C-alpha positions as CSV (number, residue, x, y, z in Angstrom):
1,X,70.6,91.6,161.2
2,X,72.1,90.5,158.7
3,X,75.4,88.7,158.8
4,X,78.5,90.1,156.9
5,X,78.7,89.1,153.2
6,X,81.6,86.3,153.2
7,X,85.0,87.8,151.7
8,X,85.3,86.1,148.3
9,X,87.8,83.1,147.8
10,X,91.2,84.3,145.8
11,X,91.9,83.1,142.8
12,X,94.6,79.9,143.1
13,X,96.5,79.2,139.9
14,X,95.2,76.2,139.1
15,X,91.3,78.3,138.6
16,X,93.1,80.9,136.9
17,X,94.1,78.5,134.0
18,X,90.6,76.7,133.9
19,X,89.4,80.5,133.4
20,X,92.2,81.5,131.0
21,X,90.3,78.2,128.8
22,X,87.5,79.0,129.0
23,X,87.9,82.4,128.0
24,X,87.3,83.0,124.5
25,X,88.3,87.1,124.6
26,X,91.4,87.3,124.0
27,X,91.9,90.9,125.9
28,X,89.8,89.6,128.4
29,X,92.4,87.0,128.9
30,X,94.9,89.3,129.5
31,X,93.7,91.4,131.7
32,X,92.5,88.0,133.8
33,X,96.3,87.0,133.3
34,X,97.3,90.2,135.3
35,X,94.5,91.2,137.7
36,X,93.7,87.3,138.8
37,X,92.3,88.6,142.3
38,X,91.4,92.8,142.4
39,X,91.9,92.5,146.1
40,X,94.1,89.9,147.3
41,X,93.9,88.8,151.2
42,X,97.9,90.1,151.0
43,X,98.3,93.1,148.9
44,X,102.4,92.6,149.3
45,X,101.9,88.8,148.5
46,X,102.7,89.3,144.2
47,X,100.4,86.2,142.7
48,X,102.6,82.9,140.9
49,X,101.2,82.3,138.0
50,X,101.7,78.5,136.4
51,X,103.4,77.2,133.8
52,X,100.1,76.4,132.4
53,X,99.0,79.8,132.6
54,X,101.9,81.3,130.8
55,X,100.8,78.2,128.2
56,X,97.5,79.4,127.9
57,X,98.0,83.4,127.6
58,X,100.6,83.0,125.5
59,X,98.6,81.0,123.1
60,X,95.7,82.9,122.8
61,X,97.8,86.1,122.5
62,X,99.9,84.8,119.7
63,X,96.8,83.5,117.8
64,X,95.2,86.9,117.6
65,X,98.5,88.1,116.2
66,X,98.6,90.5,119.8
67,X,102.4,90.0,119.3
68,X,103.8,93.4,121.8
69,X,100.8,91.9,125.1
70,X,102.8,88.0,124.1
71,X,106.0,89.1,124.0
72,X,105.3,91.7,127.4
73,X,104.0,88.3,128.8
74,X,107.2,85.9,127.8
75,X,109.6,88.4,129.1
76,X,107.5,88.1,132.4
77,X,108.2,85.0,131.7
78,X,111.9,84.9,131.5
79,X,112.3,86.1,135.1
80,X,110.1,82.9,136.2
81,X,113.3,80.4,138.1
82,X,110.8,77.8,139.4
83,X,110.1,76.4,136.3
84,X,111.2,76.1,133.0
85,X,108.9,76.7,129.6
86,X,108.5,73.1,127.1
87,X,109.5,73.1,124.1
88,X,106.1,72.7,121.8
89,X,105.4,76.1,123.5
90,X,108.3,78.2,121.8
91,X,106.8,76.1,118.3
92,X,103.7,77.6,118.5
93,X,105.0,81.2,119.3
94,X,107.5,80.8,116.2
95,X,104.1,79.1,114.6
96,X,102.5,82.8,114.8
97,X,104.8,84.5,113.9
98,X,105.7,82.8,110.4
99,X,102.0,83.4,109.8
100,X,102.3,86.8,111.0
101,X,105.2,87.0,108.1
102,X,107.7,88.2,111.3
103,X,110.0,85.8,110.9
104,X,112.9,87.7,112.3
105,X,111.1,87.9,115.3
106,X,110.9,83.6,115.3
107,X,114.4,83.4,114.6
108,X,115.1,86.1,117.2
109,X,113.5,83.9,120.1
110,X,115.0,80.7,118.0
111,X,118.1,82.6,119.5
112,X,117.3,83.3,122.8
113,X,115.5,79.7,123.8
114,X,118.1,79.1,125.9
115,X,117.9,81.9,128.1
116,X,114.3,80.5,128.7
117,X,116.1,77.4,130.4
118,X,114.8,75.7,127.1
119,X,117.0,73.2,125.0
120,X,115.8,72.6,121.4
121,X,116.0,69.8,119.5
122,X,114.9,68.9,116.9
123,X,112.0,69.4,116.8
124,X,112.0,73.3,117.2
125,X,114.8,73.8,114.5
126,X,112.0,71.6,112.0
127,X,109.5,74.4,112.8
128,X,111.8,77.1,112.9
129,X,112.9,76.0,109.5
130,X,109.2,75.7,107.7
131,X,108.9,78.8,109.2
132,X,111.3,79.8,106.2
133,X,110.4,78.3,104.0
134,X,106.5,79.8,104.5
135,X,107.8,83.3,104.8
136,X,109.9,82.5,101.3
137,X,113.0,82.8,103.4
138,X,114.8,80.4,101.1
139,X,118.5,81.5,101.6
140,X,117.9,81.9,105.3
141,X,116.0,78.3,105.3
142,X,119.4,77.2,103.5
143,X,121.8,78.4,105.9
144,X,119.4,77.3,109.5
145,X,119.4,73.6,107.4
146,X,123.0,73.7,107.4
147,X,122.8,74.4,111.5
148,X,120.8,71.5,112.3
149,X,123.4,69.2,113.6
150,X,121.1,65.7,112.5
151,X,118.6,66.0,110.7
152,X,115.7,64.2,110.0
153,X,113.2,63.2,107.3
154,X,111.0,66.3,109.0
155,X,114.3,68.7,108.2
156,X,114.9,67.1,104.6
157,X,111.3,66.9,103.6
158,X,110.6,70.6,104.4
159,X,114.5,71.5,102.5
160,X,112.7,69.7,99.6
161,X,109.2,71.1,99.6
162,X,111.3,74.7,100.0
163,X,113.2,74.4,96.9
164,X,110.9,73.1,94.9
165,X,108.5,76.0,96.1
166,X,111.6,77.9,94.4
167,X,111.0,76.7,91.3
168,X,115.3,74.5,92.3
169,X,113.7,71.0,91.5
170,X,117.6,70.3,90.6
171,X,119.0,72.0,94.3
172,X,115.8,69.5,95.6
173,X,116.9,66.2,93.7
174,X,120.6,66.7,95.4
175,X,118.6,67.0,99.0
176,X,117.4,63.3,98.0
177,X,120.3,62.5,97.3
178,X,122.3,63.7,100.4
179,X,119.1,62.5,102.6
180,X,119.7,58.8,101.1
181,X,122.6,59.0,101.6
182,X,122.0,58.9,105.4
183,X,119.7,56.4,104.9
184,X,116.9,58.4,106.1
185,X,113.4,56.9,104.5
186,X,111.6,59.0,102.1
187,X,108.0,58.7,102.4
188,X,104.9,60.4,100.7
189,X,105.6,64.0,101.3
190,X,108.9,63.5,100.0
191,X,108.2,62.0,96.5
192,X,105.0,64.3,96.5
193,X,107.4,67.8,97.1
194,X,109.8,66.1,94.5
195,X,106.8,65.5,91.3
196,X,105.7,68.9,92.2
197,X,108.8,71.1,91.6
198,X,109.8,68.8,88.7
199,X,106.6,69.6,86.6
200,X,107.2,73.2,88.2
201,X,110.1,73.5,85.9
202,X,108.2,71.0,83.0
203,X,110.6,68.5,83.9
204,X,108.0,65.9,82.6
205,X,110.4,62.7,82.0
206,X,112.3,62.8,85.7
207,X,109.4,63.0,87.1
208,X,107.4,60.4,85.6
209,X,110.4,58.2,86.3
210,X,110.6,59.4,90.4
211,X,106.7,57.9,90.3
212,X,108.1,54.8,89.0
213,X,110.8,54.4,91.4
214,X,108.7,54.9,94.7
215,X,105.9,52.8,93.7
216,X,109.5,49.7,92.4
217,X,111.7,51.1,95.1
218,X,109.8,51.9,97.9
219,X,106.3,50.6,97.3
220,X,105.1,54.4,97.6
221,X,102.3,54.2,95.8
222,X,101.0,57.9,94.3
223,X,98.8,60.2,96.0
224,X,95.2,62.2,94.4
225,X,98.9,65.0,95.1
226,X,101.1,63.6,93.0
227,X,98.5,62.7,90.2
228,X,97.3,66.2,90.5
229,X,101.2,67.9,89.7
230,X,100.9,65.3,86.7
231,X,98.5,65.9,85.3
232,X,99.2,69.2,85.4
233,X,102.1,69.1,83.9
234,X,101.1,66.9,81.1
235,X,98.0,69.7,80.2
236,X,100.8,72.1,80.7
237,X,102.7,71.0,77.0
238,X,99.4,69.7,75.5
239,X,99.5,66.3,76.2
240,X,96.2,66.2,77.1
241,X,95.8,61.8,76.1
242,X,98.4,60.9,78.7
243,X,96.6,62.9,81.0
244,X,93.3,61.2,80.5
245,X,95.6,58.6,80.8
246,X,96.8,59.3,83.9
247,X,93.3,59.8,84.9
248,X,92.1,56.3,84.5
249,X,95.1,54.7,85.8
250,X,93.6,56.7,89.0
251,X,90.5,54.7,88.8
252,X,92.3,52.1,88.7
253,X,94.2,52.3,91.5
254,X,91.4,53.8,93.7
255,X,93.2,56.8,94.0
256,X,90.4,59.7,94.7
257,X,89.3,61.7,91.5
258,X,88.2,65.3,92.8
259,X,87.3,68.6,91.5
260,X,91.2,69.9,91.2
261,X,91.4,67.1,89.1
262,X,88.6,66.8,86.8
263,X,89.2,71.0,86.5
264,X,92.7,70.9,85.3
265,X,91.8,68.1,82.6
266,X,88.8,71.0,81.7
267,X,91.2,73.6,81.6
268,X,93.4,71.9,79.4
269,X,91.1,70.8,77.1
270,X,89.7,74.9,76.4
271,X,93.0,75.4,76.3
272,X,93.8,73.3,73.7
273,X,90.5,74.3,71.7
274,X,88.8,71.1,72.5
275,X,85.9,72.6,73.9
276,X,82.6,70.5,73.6
277,X,85.5,67.6,75.1
278,X,86.0,69.9,78.1
279,X,81.6,70.1,78.3
280,X,81.9,66.3,77.6
281,X,84.4,65.9,81.2
282,X,82.1,68.1,82.8
283,X,79.3,65.7,82.5
284,X,81.3,62.7,82.9
285,X,82.2,64.8,87.1
286,X,79.1,65.1,87.3
287,X,77.8,61.7,86.9
288,X,80.3,60.3,89.0
289,X,79.2,62.4,91.7
290,X,81.6,65.2,92.1
291,X,80.8,67.7,92.1
292,X,82.2,71.3,90.3
293,X,83.1,74.0,92.7
294,X,84.1,77.8,92.2
295,X,87.7,76.7,90.7
296,X,85.9,74.2,88.0
297,X,83.4,77.0,86.9
298,X,86.2,80.0,87.0
299,X,88.0,77.5,84.6
300,X,84.6,77.3,82.3
301,X,83.7,80.5,82.1
302,X,87.9,81.5,81.8
303,X,86.3,78.7,78.7
304,X,84.4,79.8,77.1
305,X,85.1,83.8,77.5
306,X,88.1,83.6,75.7
307,X,86.2,81.6,73.3
308,X,83.6,84.7,72.8
309,X,81.2,82.8,74.3
310,X,79.7,85.3,76.6
311,X,76.4,84.4,76.8
312,X,77.4,80.6,77.9
313,X,79.8,82.6,80.8
314,X,76.9,84.5,82.1
315,X,74.6,81.3,82.4
316,X,77.7,79.5,84.2
317,X,77.8,82.4,86.9
318,X,73.7,82.0,87.7
319,X,74.2,77.9,87.1
320,X,77.1,78.1,89.9
321,X,74.3,80.1,92.8
322,X,71.8,77.6,91.7
323,X,74.4,74.7,92.5
324,X,75.1,76.5,95.7
325,X,78.1,77.9,94.8
326,X,78.5,81.7,95.2
327,X,80.8,83.3,92.1
328,X,83.9,85.5,93.4
329,X,85.5,88.2,92.1
330,X,87.6,86.0,90.3
331,X,84.2,84.7,88.5
332,X,83.7,88.0,87.4
333,X,87.6,90.0,86.9
334,X,87.5,86.9,84.1
335,X,84.4,87.9,82.1
336,X,85.2,91.7,82.4
337,X,88.8,91.0,81.2
338,X,87.6,89.7,78.2
339,X,84.4,92.1,77.5
340,X,87.7,94.4,77.4
341,X,89.4,92.4,75.4
342,X,86.9,92.5,72.7
343,X,85.7,95.8,73.1
344,X,82.7,95.6,74.6
345,X,83.3,98.3,77.7
346,X,79.8,99.4,77.8
347,X,78.7,95.6,79.1
348,X,82.2,95.8,81.2
349,X,80.3,98.3,82.6
350,X,77.4,97.3,82.8
351,X,78.7,94.1,84.7
352,X,81.7,96.1,87.1
353,X,78.7,98.1,88.5
354,X,76.5,94.7,88.8
355,X,78.5,93.1,91.7
356,X,77.6,94.2,94.1
357,X,74.0,93.8,93.7
358,X,75.3,90.3,93.2
359,X,76.9,90.2,96.4
360,X,80.9,90.1,95.1
361,X,82.5,93.4,95.5
362,X,84.9,94.7,93.1
363,X,88.8,94.2,94.3
364,X,91.9,96.5,92.8
365,X,92.4,93.9,89.8
366,X,88.0,95.1,88.6
367,X,89.0,98.9,88.4
368,X,91.9,98.2,86.9
369,X,89.9,95.9,84.5
370,X,87.4,98.6,83.7
371,X,89.6,101.3,83.6
372,X,92.1,100.0,81.1
373,X,89.5,99.1,79.6
374,X,87.6,102.7,79.1
375,X,91.5,103.9,78.3
376,X,91.0,101.5,75.0
377,X,87.7,102.4,74.3
378,X,88.6,105.8,74.0
379,X,86.2,107.1,76.9
380,X,88.3,109.2,78.2
381,X,85.6,111.2,80.9
382,X,84.5,107.6,82.1
383,X,88.1,106.1,82.3
384,X,89.1,110.2,84.3
385,X,85.2,109.1,87.1
386,X,86.3,105.8,87.0
387,X,90.5,106.8,88.2
388,X,88.8,108.8,91.0
389,X,86.4,106.0,92.3
390,X,89.7,103.7,92.9
391,X,91.6,106.4,94.6
392,X,88.2,107.1,96.9
393,X,88.3,103.4,97.0
394,X,91.5,103.3,98.3
395,X,93.0,101.8,94.9
396,X,95.9,102.8,92.7
397,X,96.1,102.3,88.7
398,X,98.9,100.5,87.3
399,X,102.5,102.9,86.4
400,X,101.8,101.5,82.8
401,X,98.0,102.6,82.5
402,X,98.4,106.2,84.1
403,X,100.9,106.8,81.7
404,X,98.5,105.5,78.7
405,X,96.1,107.3,79.2
406,X,97.7,110.6,80.4
407,X,100.0,110.4,76.9
408,X,96.2,110.2,75.0
409,X,95.3,112.8,76.5
410,X,97.7,114.7,75.4
411,X,97.7,113.3,72.3
412,X,94.1,115.0,71.8
413,X,95.0,117.9,73.6
414,X,92.4,117.4,76.1
415,X,93.3,120.0,78.3
416,X,91.1,120.7,81.4
417,X,90.5,116.6,81.5
418,X,94.3,116.5,81.9
419,X,94.4,118.7,84.5
420,X,91.0,117.1,86.4
421,X,93.8,114.0,86.3
422,X,96.8,115.5,87.3
423,X,94.8,116.8,90.6
424,X,93.9,113.2,91.5
425,X,96.9,112.1,91.0
426,X,98.9,114.2,92.5
427,X,96.9,113.5,95.9
428,X,98.5,110.0,96.0
429,X,102.0,111.0,94.5
430,X,101.3,108.7,91.2
431,X,103.1,110.2,88.3
432,X,106.7,109.6,87.4
433,X,109.7,111.8,86.3
434,X,109.0,110.6,83.0
435,X,105.3,111.6,82.8
436,X,106.2,114.9,84.3
437,X,108.1,115.6,81.4
438,X,105.1,114.9,79.1
439,X,103.2,116.6,80.8
440,X,105.3,119.9,80.6
441,X,106.4,119.7,76.9
442,X,102.6,119.4,76.1
443,X,101.9,122.8,78.6
444,X,104.6,124.4,77.2
445,X,103.3,124.2,73.6
446,X,99.4,124.7,74.2
447,X,99.4,126.6,76.5
448,X,102.0,129.3,77.4
449,X,101.0,132.0,78.7
450,X,97.8,130.6,80.4
451,X,99.1,131.9,84.4
452,X,96.4,129.0,85.6
453,X,97.7,125.9,84.1
454,X,101.0,127.7,85.1
455,X,100.6,128.0,88.7
456,X,98.8,124.3,88.4
457,X,102.2,123.4,87.0
458,X,104.5,124.6,89.1
459,X,102.8,124.0,92.6
460,X,103.0,119.9,91.1
461,X,106.5,119.9,90.5
462,X,106.9,121.3,94.6
463,X,105.0,118.3,95.8
464,X,107.2,115.5,97.1
């Protein structure tokens, strides 16, 4: 006689935490959290989750953007009275919301933290400030900053970075002055953000003065981020020689010169008609052991395309693949755009059709470039076909492109193709009132008495 099967041991909160930590699938982890013991020894006694269990499941759900499920667990956590969740958990949740663009959810939870018996310190204030900055809610960021009783260096750094990202370097400098008044020591993050913002506003004189100040007063040496901002700024105004002097200074100070710096220099040289020097920088880059990356190749492709040297641009596409860098959709869109501008719509169409074979699917910009190119080349049938393909893929042309195309069809009195195009556009509600007026005028002049067209027009005008 076989002994009876022993009853499976019930899962303890400690064991559940271990299982949750190991479970990679958030859905399975949630099921495990909700049903730790399918056959509990005492059905009337509820399972008591530990704080660690709550921490693990909330983090997993938030990272997976399963916010509805996460909020349900949070509501359950709020009712627990034997322990209080720690502040780092809320900071993680704020960050998850911020990455998903749900700053309102983050602010609501921030306000509710006392209901969870959790005290808000400068850490949660700063995390919330960073969420608002990343969501580009700069007015809300300023209000939140004003609510911080004793902001620290991190608070000021986030505020400065946000203002600089919003193109308000002047306001960022005022915040910097306030930071100094409070005897808070600025660091590389502070200076890097300010110099980036000043260069973005082409306030290069102030940027260089701040660079000298950070070295002489605070003993902070510029890093590659600071040099990258300065080099990009001076290249933008054509001061290429100064850009190279900055590169030489980086070498003397043993600051790493990466592909981004070289790409900026190459772009500046192309922009101001110094193509041969750009190729020299590329060779120097390779000799120094710095491999060109996708950005570098895209800069080169853009430069050669603007110079109408499409043969070299195609060679660079092949060279990218040979060097282990897969051309991205930007690489192709640059060539497509310049081919169309140069009136080579047929060649652009061939490249567009070849993109999937090359392992790169066209995006909405690719389709728009091809559509505009076909319209400009007066290849109306091909443009109409491209329009249908765009709509099928879920893409829509620019409204200005639609207006231009329909206007040309009206001018050409190509009524059959016009009706076909209108049929396609009506399906996605892509015709505005001005375009309708233009079409109506043509219909009245060209198709008076045509019952088929009048019926179609009446139907379209009723379409919401």
